One Martini backbone bead per residue (centre of mass of N, CA, C, O) as a GRO file, in nm:
protein
  243
    1MET     BB    1   0.096   0.036   0.022
    2ALA     BB    2   0.076   0.357  -0.008
    3LYS     BB    3   0.214   0.631   0.115
    4LYS     BB    4   0.139   0.906   0.281
    5ARG     BB    5   0.179   1.230   0.203
    6THR     BB    6   0.327   1.495   0.417
    7ASN     BB    7   0.500   1.656   0.224
    8LEU     BB    8   0.497   1.986   0.126
    9SER     BB    9   0.509   2.209  -0.097
   10LEU     BB   10   0.536   2.541  -0.141
   11SER     BB   11   0.302   2.568  -0.347
   12GLU     BB   12   0.089   2.419  -0.164
   13ILE     BB   13   0.102   2.617   0.077
   14VAL     BB   14   0.053   2.904  -0.096
   15ALA     BB   15  -0.204   2.867  -0.278
   16PRO     BB   16  -0.433   3.004  -0.089
   17LEU     BB   17  -0.347   3.302  -0.094
   18PRO     BB   18  -0.433   3.419  -0.379
   19ALA     BB   19  -0.721   3.300  -0.378
   20GLY     BB   20  -0.832   3.476  -0.136
   21ILE     BB   21  -0.795   3.756  -0.280
   22VAL     BB   22  -0.937   3.687  -0.566
   23LYS     BB   23  -1.109   3.431  -0.642
   24ASN     BB   24  -1.208   3.415  -0.308
   25ASN     BB   25  -1.338   3.671  -0.245
   26PRO     BB   26  -1.547   3.734   0.023
   27VAL     BB   27  -1.706   3.989  -0.089
   28PHE     BB   28  -1.715   3.985  -0.430
   29ARG     BB   29  -1.754   3.656  -0.465
   30LEU     BB   30  -1.890   3.517  -0.194
   31VAL     BB   31  -2.062   3.704  -0.017
   32LEU     BB   32  -1.928   3.768   0.272
   33GLY     BB   33  -1.959   3.970   0.540
   34THR     BB   34  -2.183   4.210   0.497
   35CYS     BB   35  -2.229   4.346   0.765
   36PRO     BB   36  -1.946   4.482   0.814
   37THR     BB   37  -1.917   4.599   0.532
   38LEU     BB   38  -2.159   4.806   0.563
   39ALA     BB   39  -2.102   4.931   0.859
   40VAL     BB   40  -1.763   5.010   0.870
   41THR     BB   41  -1.719   5.163   0.567
   42THR     BB   42  -1.700   5.493   0.622
   43SER     BB   43  -1.387   5.423   0.628
   44ALA     BB   44  -1.067   5.322   0.578
   45ILE     BB   45  -0.982   5.271   0.871
   46ASN     BB   46  -1.214   5.085   0.949
   47GLY     BB   47  -1.168   4.869   0.731
   48LEU     BB   48  -0.875   4.798   0.805
   49SER     BB   49  -0.920   4.718   1.102
   50MET     BB   50  -1.131   4.495   1.057
   51GLY     BB   51  -0.956   4.322   0.866
   52LEU     BB   52  -0.715   4.267   1.062
   53ALA     BB   53  -0.876   4.136   1.287
   54THR     BB   54  -0.987   3.902   1.111
   55THR     BB   55  -0.714   3.788   1.020
   56PHE     BB   56  -0.613   3.699   1.295
   57VAL     BB   57  -0.845   3.501   1.350
   58LEU     BB   58  -0.809   3.323   1.101
   59ILE     BB   59  -0.524   3.221   1.152
   60GLY     BB   60  -0.561   3.109   1.441
   61ALA     BB   61  -0.808   2.924   1.392
   62ASN     BB   62  -0.690   2.750   1.166
   63ALA     BB   63  -0.451   2.637   1.324
   64ILE     BB   64  -0.608   2.498   1.558
   65VAL     BB   65  -0.806   2.328   1.392
   66SER     BB   66  -0.586   2.170   1.241
   67LEU     BB   67  -0.445   2.047   1.493
   68LEU     BB   68  -0.748   1.925   1.603
   69ARG     BB   69  -0.897   1.755   1.374
   70ASN     BB   70  -0.841   1.451   1.505
   71PHE     BB   71  -0.997   1.530   1.804
   72ILE     BB   72  -1.264   1.629   1.693
   73PRO     BB   73  -1.575   1.568   1.708
   74GLN     BB   74  -1.811   1.570   1.468
   75LYS     BB   75  -2.073   1.656   1.644
   76VAL     BB   76  -1.885   1.914   1.790
   77ARG     BB   77  -1.732   2.106   1.591
   78ILE     BB   78  -1.877   2.381   1.591
   79PRO     BB   79  -1.844   2.459   1.893
   80CYS     BB   80  -1.534   2.436   1.881
   81PHE     BB   81  -1.484   2.652   1.668
   82ILE     BB   82  -1.619   2.885   1.825
   83LEU     BB   83  -1.427   2.875   2.067
   84VAL     BB   84  -1.172   2.944   1.912
   85ILE     BB   85  -1.269   3.209   1.786
   86ALA     BB   86  -1.340   3.352   2.058
   87THR     BB   87  -1.055   3.369   2.165
   88PHE     BB   88  -0.936   3.557   1.942
   89SER     BB   89  -1.153   3.777   1.960
   90THR     BB   90  -1.090   3.857   2.255
   91VAL     BB   91  -0.803   3.947   2.210
   92VAL     BB   92  -0.867   4.174   2.012
   93GLU     BB   93  -1.059   4.333   2.196
   94MET     BB   94  -0.857   4.390   2.429
   95VAL     BB   95  -0.632   4.528   2.267
   96MET     BB   96  -0.806   4.753   2.139
   97ASN     BB   97  -0.919   4.871   2.406
   98TYR     BB   98  -0.628   4.951   2.508
   99ALA     BB   99  -0.478   5.083   2.245
  100LEU     BB  100  -0.775   5.161   2.073
  101PRO     BB  101  -1.041   5.308   2.195
  102ASP     BB  102  -1.163   5.477   1.964
  103LEU     BB  103  -1.183   5.246   1.757
  104TYR     BB  104  -1.350   5.059   1.936
  105GLU     BB  105  -1.597   5.249   1.951
  106THR     BB  106  -1.652   5.258   1.645
  107LEU     BB  107  -1.686   4.943   1.595
  108GLY     BB  108  -1.785   4.796   1.839
  109LEU     BB  109  -1.976   4.509   1.799
  110PHE     BB  110  -1.798   4.387   1.553
  111ILE     BB  111  -1.573   4.250   1.710
  112PRO     BB  112  -1.730   4.022   1.869
  113LEU     BB  113  -1.877   3.927   1.590
  114ILE     BB  114  -1.648   3.749   1.474
  115VAL     BB  115  -1.742   3.481   1.592
  116VAL     BB  116  -2.001   3.485   1.363
  117ASN     BB  117  -1.841   3.490   1.117
  118CYS     BB  118  -1.876   3.323   0.820
  119ILE     BB  119  -1.584   3.323   0.724
  120VAL     BB  120  -1.443   3.187   0.964
  121LEU     BB  121  -1.624   2.931   0.985
  122ALA     BB  122  -1.589   2.834   0.690
  123ARG     BB  123  -1.278   2.785   0.699
  124ALA     BB  124  -1.278   2.584   0.930
  125GLU     BB  125  -1.472   2.375   0.794
  126SER     BB  126  -1.359   2.358   0.478
  127PHE     BB  127  -1.031   2.363   0.550
  128ALA     BB  128  -0.888   2.325   0.834
  129SER     BB  129  -1.036   2.036   0.897
  130VAL     BB  130  -0.867   1.908   0.612
  131ASN     BB  131  -0.584   2.051   0.678
  132PRO     BB  132  -0.297   2.157   0.727
  133VAL     BB  133  -0.148   2.415   0.887
  134LEU     BB  134  -0.008   2.593   0.672
  135PRO     BB  135  -0.237   2.610   0.461
  136SER     BB  136  -0.441   2.724   0.669
  137MET     BB  137  -0.288   2.987   0.724
  138MET     BB  138  -0.285   3.082   0.428
  139ASP     BB  139  -0.589   3.093   0.402
  140GLY     BB  140  -0.635   3.301   0.624
  141LEU     BB  141  -0.456   3.519   0.497
  142GLY     BB  142  -0.596   3.542   0.221
  143ILE     BB  143  -0.885   3.602   0.319
  144GLY     BB  144  -0.803   3.840   0.499
  145LEU     BB  145  -0.682   4.018   0.276
  146GLY     BB  146  -0.933   4.027   0.101
  147PHE     BB  147  -1.107   4.162   0.320
  148THR     BB  148  -0.926   4.410   0.372
  149VAL     BB  149  -0.916   4.528   0.088
  150SER     BB  150  -1.220   4.558   0.050
  151LEU     BB  151  -1.280   4.741   0.297
  152THR     BB  152  -1.078   4.964   0.232
  153PHE     BB  153  -1.183   5.040  -0.050
  154MET     BB  154  -1.474   5.096   0.036
  155GLY     BB  155  -1.402   5.313   0.246
  156LEU     BB  156  -1.258   5.500   0.047
  157PHE     BB  157  -1.494   5.546  -0.144
  158ARG     BB  158  -1.694   5.664   0.069
  159GLU     BB  159  -1.512   5.887   0.186
  160PHE     BB  160  -1.451   6.043  -0.074
  161LEU     BB  161  -1.759   6.095  -0.157
  162GLY     BB  162  -1.891   6.163   0.143
  163ALA     BB  163  -1.630   6.353   0.285
  164GLY     BB  164  -1.361   6.444   0.133
  165SER     BB  165  -1.160   6.200   0.216
  166VAL     BB  166  -0.835   6.040   0.324
  167PHE     BB  167  -0.770   5.891   0.601
  168GLY     BB  168  -0.887   6.179   0.735
  169TYR     BB  169  -0.795   6.361   0.496
  170ALA     BB  170  -0.862   6.650   0.367
  171ILE     BB  171  -0.992   6.770   0.057
  172PRO     BB  172  -0.966   7.036  -0.114
  173GLY     BB  173  -1.299   7.114  -0.236
  174LEU     BB  174  -1.456   6.830  -0.178
  175GLN     BB  175  -1.644   6.880   0.071
  176ASP     BB  176  -1.856   7.068  -0.082
  177VAL     BB  177  -1.929   6.801  -0.293
  178ALA     BB  178  -2.019   6.592  -0.113
  179MET     BB  179  -2.185   6.268  -0.080
  180THR     BB  180  -2.345   6.176   0.203
  181ILE     BB  181  -2.476   5.899   0.128
  182PHE     BB  182  -2.201   5.724   0.143
  183ILE     BB  183  -2.210   5.741   0.483
  184LEU     BB  184  -2.463   5.590   0.465
  185PRO     BB  185  -2.639   5.305   0.456
  186ALA     BB  186  -2.727   5.338   0.159
  187GLY     BB  187  -2.431   5.379   0.053
  188GLY     BB  188  -2.334   5.093   0.113
  189PHE     BB  189  -2.508   4.948  -0.097
  190LEU     BB  190  -2.416   5.110  -0.342
  191ALA     BB  191  -2.110   5.054  -0.324
  192PHE     BB  192  -2.126   4.747  -0.322
  193GLY     BB  193  -2.259   4.712  -0.600
  194LEU     BB  194  -2.053   4.864  -0.775
  195LEU     BB  195  -1.792   4.705  -0.693
  196MET     BB  196  -1.896   4.423  -0.771
  197VAL     BB  197  -1.935   4.474  -1.069
  198VAL     BB  198  -1.646   4.556  -1.138
  199TYR     BB  199  -1.496   4.308  -1.033
  200ASN     BB  200  -1.654   4.088  -1.202
  201GLN     BB  201  -1.595   4.202  -1.480
  202ILE     BB  202  -1.290   4.173  -1.466
  203PHE     BB  203  -1.277   3.871  -1.394
  204ASP     BB  204  -1.443   3.767  -1.641
  205ALA     BB  205  -1.254   3.880  -1.858
  206ILE     BB  206  -1.009   3.711  -1.775
  207ASP     BB  207  -1.147   3.434  -1.809
  208ARG     BB  208  -1.207   3.464  -2.113
  209LYS     BB  209  -0.914   3.492  -2.207
  210ARG     BB  210  -0.817   3.220  -2.097
  211ALA     BB  211  -1.017   3.043  -2.255
  212ALA     BB  212  -0.928   3.139  -2.538
  213ARG     BB  213  -0.634   3.048  -2.511
  214ARG     BB  214  -0.692   2.747  -2.463
  215ALA     BB  215  -0.850   2.702  -2.727
  216ALA     BB  216  -0.620   2.782  -2.919
  217LEU     BB  217  -0.417   2.567  -2.824
  218SER     BB  218  -0.598   2.323  -2.884
  219ALA     BB  219  -0.633   2.380  -3.188
  220LYS     BB  220  -0.332   2.372  -3.255
  221LYS     BB  221  -0.285   2.074  -3.168
  222ASP     BB  222  -0.521   1.969  -3.384
  223SER     BB  223  -0.367   2.035  -3.615
  224PRO     BB  224  -0.213   1.907  -3.891
  225GLU     BB  225   0.069   2.028  -3.840
  226MET     BB  226   0.103   1.924  -3.549
  227GLN     BB  227   0.057   1.621  -3.608
  228ALA     BB  228   0.292   1.594  -3.806
  229ALA     BB  229   0.514   1.676  -3.604
  230VAL     BB  230   0.460   1.447  -3.403
  231GLU     BB  231   0.504   1.210  -3.599
  232LEU     BB  232   0.795   1.287  -3.674
  233ALA     BB  233   0.910   1.264  -3.387
  234GLU     BB  234   0.832   0.966  -3.340
  235ARG     BB  235   0.992   0.852  -3.581
  236ALA     BB  236   1.268   0.950  -3.485
  237ASP     BB  237   1.269   0.789  -3.221
  238GLU     BB  238   1.247   0.506  -3.348
  239GLU     BB  239   1.505   0.522  -3.522
  240GLY     BB  240   1.694   0.572  -3.284
  241GLY     BB  241   1.628   0.301  -3.138
  242VAL     BB  242   1.724   0.109  -3.363
  243GLN     BB  243   2.024   0.221  -3.370
   0.00000   0.00000   0.00000
């Protein structure tokens, strides 16, 4: 019986990282975590802070769940996952409350609500519970960075249009023409929809180009010229073997 391979290559370990940022972007592709996405992205600073806090919880929870995946009973896995997530979420809440009290007051209830964030629980259930530690941590980092970038960009978009500022710095002349709706709850839905359309249009266009390139390469391989070249190469190999 073949031995189960335990050593992973570097490419296998880091593969979840770019996928979490782009292909499986939790906000604009998977449409997860929409509650904090809409609520806290009134500014770029808020979006960045919420994203980094969630990233820390994702990495830590994925690592612990992966380490304990063979010891957690199947029937109680969800409560166990939530307990692990709650531990890291509490650490984030305490550190932020001590070091950044103003930001903690701004983000309010959404920091402890990381415990029930569907992004964190979904990665623990679907990835960390069935994969080794390092890929699980890379998955948490990738999804977390994708979440952070999305929230930061959405916060920047809303802050720029709604308050006439960038990361809290006012832009001269823009505040007078700012559209206040973008920093209101209705503006969150509007910005979310606009950015999702743009992101998916770009992603789908890239996918279509890749599919067209693969189809062209496949057609080229099936062309008579290519088949003749392959037959010629095979014949040359056979003649070389005979000699």
